[in-house]
N, C-alpha and C positions, 0 to 999 in steps of 0.2 A: 481334773481336766487340764491337760498340758497345752499351753499356748506358746507360739513363737513370740519371742520378744525382740523389739527393735528400739529399746530405750536409748541406745547410743546414736540413733539416726536423727539428724537435725535438719536435713533438707526438706523443703516443702513437698518434694516428690518421694519422700522416704517410704510412704505407705505402699508404693509400688514395688519395693524391694522384696524379694522372696516370692512365695506362692500364696496368693490370696485364698486359694481353695483350702489351704490348711486351716483356715478359720471357720470352716463350715462343715455341715454334714446333712445327709438326707435320711429322714426317718422312714420306717417301713410303709407308713401311710402316704408318703410322698411329700411331707412337710419339710421345708428347708430351714435349717437353723444356722445362726451365726454364733460363733464362740467369742465371748468377751471375758474380761477379768472378773466380771460380776455374774458370770454364768451364761447359759445359752438363751437365745431369743429367736422365736419364729419370725421369719421374714416373708414367707409365702410358699406357694407351690407352683408347679408347672405341669398341669394335667396332660396326660397322654404322652409324656416324655420319660426317658430313662432317668435314673438317679444322676448319672453323669451329666446329662443334658440340662437337667434342672439346676444342678449346682453351678454349671458353667454359666447359665443365664444370670443368676444372681451375682456371680463373680464379675461378669461383664458390667453389671450396673455399678458395682463398687469401682471397678477400674475406670469407667467413664467419668465418675465424679473425681477420682484421684487425678485423672488427667487434667480436669478443669482446674484443680488446685495447682498443679505443676505449671499449667499454662499461665495462670494469673501471676504466679511468682516470676516466670520468665518475662512477662510483659512489664512487670514492675522494674525488674533488673535492667531492662533495655531502655527505661525512661519513656516508654510509649504511653503510659497511663497517667491521667491526672490523679494526684494523691487522694483527693476526696472521692473520686470515682472508684479508686482501688479499695478504699475503706468500705464503700457501699457494697462492692463485690464480695469483700470478706464477710460482711454481715449476711449476705445472701447465702454464701457457702456454708456458714455456720448452721443456718436453718436447714439447708439441704443435707448436710452430714447428719444432723440430729434426726432428721426424718427418713434417712436412707434405709431402705429395705434391701440390703445387699450383703454379700459375703466377702469379708476381707478384714484387714487390721483396722477396725473402725476407730480405735483409740489413738493409734498413731496418725491416722488421717485427720482426726480432730485436732491433735497437737500440731500437725503441719499447718492447718488453717490458722491456729493461734500464733504461729511464728511469723505469719505474713505481715502483721502491723509493724513489727520491728524491721522487716525488710523494706516496707514502705518508707519508714523514717530514714533508713540507711541510703535509700536511692532518691531522696528528694533532690539532692544536688544534681543527679543525672537528669531528672525531669526538668529542673530549672535551666540546666545547660542546653537541653534540647529546645526549650521555649526560646532561649536567647538566640540559638542558631536559627530557629524559624523566623524570628524577628529580623535578623540580618538578611535571611533569604528573601523575606517580603520586601525589605528596603531595596535589595538588589534587583528584585523583579520590577519594582516601580521605576528604578533608574533605567532599567532596560526598556520598559514600555515608553518612558519619556524620551529616550534616545530614538526609538523607532518613530514616534510621532513627530518629533522635531525634524528628523530626516525627511519624512513625508511632506511636512509643511515647507521645508527648504526647497525640495524639488518642485513642488507645486508652484511656489513663488518664482522659481527660475523658468517655468514654462508659461507664465502668464502672458509674455510678449511674443511667444513663438508664432510663426506663420506656417509651420508644418501642420496644417489643420488636421488631417486624418491621423497621422502618427501621434500628435499631441493629444487629440481627443481620446484615442485608445489608451494612451499612457495615463491620462488623468482618470479614466475609468478604472484602470488597474490600481492606481494609487488610492482611489476611493474604496475599492474592495479591500486593499491592504489596511486602510484606516479602519474599516468595519471589523476586520479580523484581528486588529491589534488589541492588546490588553487595555482595559480601561484605567484611567487615572482618577484622581479626585475630581469632583464636579467642576470646580473653578478652572483647574489646569486644562481639563478636557475642553471646556467651553472656550477658553482663550485660544488654544491651539486650533480648534475647529473654526473659529472666526477667521483666522489668518488663512487656513487651508481653503475654506469655502469662498473667501474673497478672491483668492487667486483663480479658482475655477470659474467664478462668475466673470471675472475680468477677461479671461481668455474666451469664454463663451460669447460675451458681448462683441468682441472683436471678430470672432468667427462669423456670427450672424450678420454683421455689417459687411464682411467680405462677400458672403454668399448673396446678400441683397444686391450687391453690385453685379455679380455674375448673372443674376436674374435679369437685370436690365440689359446686359450684353447678349443674353441668349436670343433675343429677337433678331439680332443681326445674323447670328449663327443659323437660325431657322430659315431665314430668307435665302442665304447662300446654299444651304443644303437642299432646299426645295428646287433650286435651279439645277443642281447636280442630278437630282432624282428625275427631273423632267427630261434631261438629256439622256440619262440611262434608260428610261422607258422607251425612248425613241430608238435607241441602239439595240434593244433586246431582240428584235427580229432581224437584225442585219445578218447577211451571209458573207460579208467581207471579213473573213475570219481573222486574218493577221492585223489589219488596220484597226478593226473594232476592238480586238483584244488589247492592243496597245493603248487605245483611247480609254478603255475601262481601267487600265493600269494608271493612266494619268488622272482619271476622275477619282480613283482611290486616294491618290496623293493630295488632290484638291480637297477631298472630304476630310482628311486628317488635318489639313492646314486651316480649314474653316473653324476649327475649335469645337468646344463642347457646350451644349445647352443643358436644359433639364434632362435628367436621366430618362424619364419615361417618354418624353418627346423624342429624344435622341434615339431611343430604342425602336420606336415606331418608324421613324424616318430611315433608320439603318435597315430595318426589315424590308422596306419598300425598295431601297437602293440595292440591297443584296438579292432580292427576288428578281429584279431586272437583270442583274449581273449573272445570277444562276441560270436564268432562262437562256441567256445567250450562250454561256459556256456549256450548258447541257446539250443544246443543239449542235454546238461545235464538236462536242465529244461524240455525239451520235454520228456525225459526218465522218469524224476521224475513224470511228470503229468500222464504218462501211468501207473506208479506204484501207483499213488495216485488218483484214480478215484473220490474220494470224493471232490476234489478241484472244479470240475464242479458243483457239487451239492451245495457246499458252495457259489459259485459265484451266482447261481440262488437265494439262500436265501438272499444274500446281495442285489441283484437287486430288489427283492420283498420288502425287508425291507426299502431300501432307498426311495421308493415311499411313504411309510407311514411317513417317517421322513420329506420328502419334503412337504407333505400335511400340515404340521404344519405352513408353510409360505404362505401368510403373517400372522404374529402373531397378534391376536386381544385380546387374554386373556393371558397375560404374565405368570401368576401363573399356569394356566392349561397347557400352552405350555411347561413350564419348567418341570412339573411333567411328561408329556407325553414323552418329549425328554429323560428324565432320564431313564424311563422304556425301551424305544426303544434302548437307548445306551447300556443298559445291555445286550439286545439280540444281538446287533451288535458285541460286543466284545466277546461274547460266541461262535460265529460262528468260525469254524476252518480255516485252511490255504486256501488262495485263490491265484490264479495266480497273481504274482506281477504286471505285465504289465496291467492287467485288473482292479486290485483293486485300483490302483492309482487314476483313474477317479472317482470311487465310494467314496473313502476317501475324495476327493476334494469336492464332493457334500455334504457329511456328515459334513465336516468342515465348509462349507458355512452356513448351518443351525445352527450349533453350534455357529458360530461367530455372526449370526443375533440375536440369543437369548441372547448371552453374551452382545452384544452392547445395546440391549433394556434394559437389567437389569442394565447396567452401567448408561444409561441415566435416568432410573427411580431413581436410587440411588442419582444421581446428583440433580434431581428435588425436592427430598424430604430431601435434606441436610439442617438441621436447620441453620448452620453457613452461608451457601450461601444465604438463604432466609433473614436472619438477615442483612447481608451485603447489599443485594439489597434494603431492606426497608430503611436502613440507607442512602443509596445513594439518594433515592427518597426524603426522608425527608430533607436531606441537600440541594438538588436543590430547593425544594419548599421554604425553608427558605431564600436561596440566592436570589431567584426571588422577594420575598416579600421585602427583604432589598433593592435591586436595585430600585424597584418601589417607595419605600419611599424616596430614595436618589433623584430620578427624580422629585417627587412631591416637595421636599424641594428646589431643584435647581430652578425649575420653579417658585416657590413662591418668590425666591430671585432674579428672573429675569435672571438667568444664564441658558439660553436655550441650550448652547453648552454642559454644564455639564449634563443637563437633558437628552439630546439626547444620550450621551455616556452611561448613566445609563440605559436608555430604551433599547439601543442596547444590553447591557450586559444581561439584563433581558430576551430579546427575544432569545438570543443565548442559555441561560440556559433552556428556555422552550423547545427548540428542544432537548436538552440533556435529559430533564425530560421525554419527550414523549418516547424516546428510553429506558430510565431506567424503566419506567412504563410498557412498552411492555415486557422487559426482566423479570420483576417481575411477570407479568401475566403468564409467562410460567411455573413458579414453581407450583407444585402440580398437573400438568396435567398428 
């Protein structure tokens, strides 16, 4: 029985070199055998499949375990594994190799597993260096967290005497959210900083409550004055002296504002009473005005007819033609005389919708034809293409030198940039549309 030999291979992944199928055969009864230096051994069968498929199945089992061996070696080299955990993994792999029913160079695979303990010893320094780096990173993280919380405390203390009640209350809420989101420190440091932070918030809150208690006392005066204004407004609501009463309502509005503010819910109710009287008067005034200005109905009809022509421009298929047509229709729109305010608002909204649509399309067109943006997009695509080519060269060089780990990193970097390149090319294709 002739067996391929790999005695000169010392890499933990050496069992993957060559064709694992050369170490097996399929008997006429479908039994699959693996070849070893001690003779053949049955590893199983794959009923209902061809000899080639059966052999491939057991080759794949061998290759899967060989890949685990190579992966363990790679992780040890990178310093990613605790040495004790790595040794436990070696013991497990020994058991798996010994019990493997697969087709491949089982002896070389077993030798590869036995080489890993030496690899662990050789890379202890890398693991210890990684642990030291993680310790430094942890200390840096704590220093950063401490800096964040000290800044939050300092700002809270600076706001304790603020009289900008609303803005400061909102800012302190934001600071509290930031405190909750900030990384935790040790228990004592967190407690000491929180005590200062909480004390500042409580100090401001006490002052704010005192301030609003005084406003509560003042609100009675505001209520009395506004009730007087409401009484006069109700008396004026049915007046037919349009000009004089409109001027008086304007004066009452000024007096209302000068009276100050009371409780929000009380102010809201009183405002509704005052506004209802005011609206009653102005509604009657507008009805009278409409009777005296019959042309307003005609103007409304013109606008309703014209808005249909304007809306017919949407959806826009020819931006240049749409802009020209909208400009001409707009001139007609603004030449139409007075229209009842309550009815014109909805028409104006429809007009502004078409105006906005055309403006947005024009803005998008300007962006797509911006030379600087196109140049920037081209530069990004070129840069990514160059980066991909560079990483592929690095991978080829690393593979030629036998450094598969470095080659894998370079190929992964190239693959990531191909994804970015596809997005960049997609963005570039949008220009000029």
